[in-house]
N, C-alpha and C positions, 0 to 999 in steps of 0.2 A: 419668391415663390410665384410660379405662374398660375393664373386662375383659369378655369374653363371658360370658353366663349361660345358664341353662337355661329361660328364660321362654317362648321360642317353642315349644320342645319340650313344656313343662309345659302350655301352653294347648291343644295338640293332644291330649296324653294325657288331659286333663280332658274331651275329647269322646269318650272311650271308644276312642281309637285306641291301639294298643300298640306299633307298630313305626315309629319316626320316623328317617329317614336324613338326615344332613347330607352335602352334596357340594361339593367344591371342585376346581379344577384348577390346575396349575402349569405354566408353560412357554409362555405365549402370546407373550412378547416375544423369546425367543432366535432366533438366526439359524440354529441347528442343534439336532438332536435332536427327539424326539417331544414331544407334549404329554401330560401325565399327569393323571389324575383319580383321586380316591379317594372312596368312599362309606363312611360310618361310622354304625352304629346304636349309640349309647351305652346302657349299662344305667343307669337312673336311680338304682339303689341302689349303683352302684360307679363314680361319676364320678371320673376321675383328677384328682388335685389339681394346680392350676397350669396348667391348659389355657388356651392363649391362641393368638392369630393366629401362625402360624409365623414371620412377618416380625418379630415382637416378641420372639422367643426366640433365645438363644444356640444354636449347634449342639449343645453338650453337653446343654443342657436339652431341646432337641427330641428327641435320641436317647433320653433317659430317659423322656420322655412317650410316645414311640413304643411302647416296650415295655409301658408301662402301658395304652396304648390296645389293643394287640394282646391283652393278657391279659384285658381286661375287656369288650371290644366286638366287634361283628360288623364286619369290615372287608373291603372289596373294592377292588382297584386295577386300573385299565385305562388304555390308551394309544390315541392316534391317531398313525399313523406320519408321517414326513416326506412320503412319497408322498401320504398322504391330506390332509395340510396343503396341499400344493401343488395338489392337484386340487380340493379343496372350498373352501378359504380357512380361515384360522386360527380364526375364530369357530365355523364349522360343525364343524371338526375337534375343537375343544375340547369342544363340545357332544356330539359323538359319543363322545368318551372318557368324559364324564359318564354318558351313557346306558349305555355298557358297564359302568362301574363299578357303577351301580345294578343292572343285570341280573345282575351276578356275586355279589351278596349272597346269603347262604344262604336268606333268606326275603324275599319281596317286601314292600317297605315299604308302610304304609298312607298315608304322606305323606312328601314329600321337600322338604328345605330346600336351596335352591340359592344358592351364592354369586353375586352379580351382580344384573343387572336383567332378565335374560331367562331363561325356562324353555326348555330344549332341546326342539325341536319333535317329536323322536322319543320323548320321555318320556311314555308313556301312563299316567301315574299323577297323583294329586292332588299338586300342588307349589306351593311359595311361593318367589319369588326375593327375596333379601334383599341389598340393596346394602351392601357392606362386611360381609358376613355372617360372614366369618372373625374379625372383631373384635366380633361381637354374639351369635353362637350358638355354644354349646360343641360341638355336633355338627359344624358347619362348621369350627370351629377345629381339631378333631380331624382332620378330613378334610384340612385344609390341611397339617398336620404330616406325615401319611402320604404325601400326594402329593409334597411338597417333598423329603423324605428319599429317597423311591424314585427321583424323577427325578435328584436330585443324584448318586445312586449309579450310575445308568445313564450319566450324563455322565462320571463319574470313570472307569468302565470304558471308555467310548469314547475318553477321553483317552489311555489306555494304548495303544490301537490307532492313534490318530491324534495323536501328540504335536506340540506346537508352537502349538496354538490356545488353550491355557490352560483347556480345558474342566473340568479338575479344580478350578479355582477360580471361573471365570466361568459355569459350567454352560451354556455356549453363548450367553449374552447378549452383546450387541454392545459389549463393553469395548474400550478403545483397543488393547490387545494382540491381541485377537481380530480386530479390523478389519485391523490391520497384517499379521497372520498370513495372513489371506485374500488380501491383495495379494501377499505373498511366496510363500506355499505353494500358493495356489489352492484350489479347492473339494474337499470330500470328498463321498461318497455321503450323508453325514448332514446336509449343509447344505440349508436350505429355499430352493429356487431361486425361489420366488414372492416372497420378501422382498427389498426394494429393494437393500440393500447387496450381497447375494449375486447378485441379477439383474444388477446393474451390472457386477460383476466378470466374470460369465459373458459379458456382452455385449462388454466390453472384449477379453476373450480371443478371442472369436469374430471381432471386427473385426481383431485382430492376425493371426489365422491365415488369414483370408479372402484 
């Protein structure tokens, strides 16, 4: 398995740029909850050891790395709400969260490395889109860890307020238990009504009540 490295960042730093941010988002696929993005500017002299794509790490390892990232890097986290997801669409909302995360950094980056194949249209900064960037760029890998842990905690908190959907374990993704709970318990204010499984249940309930 290839590990992410610092080569994208090093190439930009060699061009006399000093502030390179990696950006990633988590939560495009869930049926509930916000989409969360993180922007991270790593210190080349203090790179946390063992950084990798959040999906390739155990929860315990992610937590340890999160603290190392916070201690050594500039970090910003931002979200787009369920209402924004439903009104804009999930791609635009995820890009909005990315734009907000970059804007929240203590210093404006000279260049932004974005996970994926598209640069958010509202990002008025030099940027590079990197497909599978969380597995290729250390800065994006760090952002993926921050975004995932932050969003998982949000969903765990929401699970305490809305038990029965399994958000503490499925983070709002359409697991079998989450889909069954939608049928049995109905919708919460945190469900994305523009997503087909949620929309279908809303439509069924409307038909029953009409």
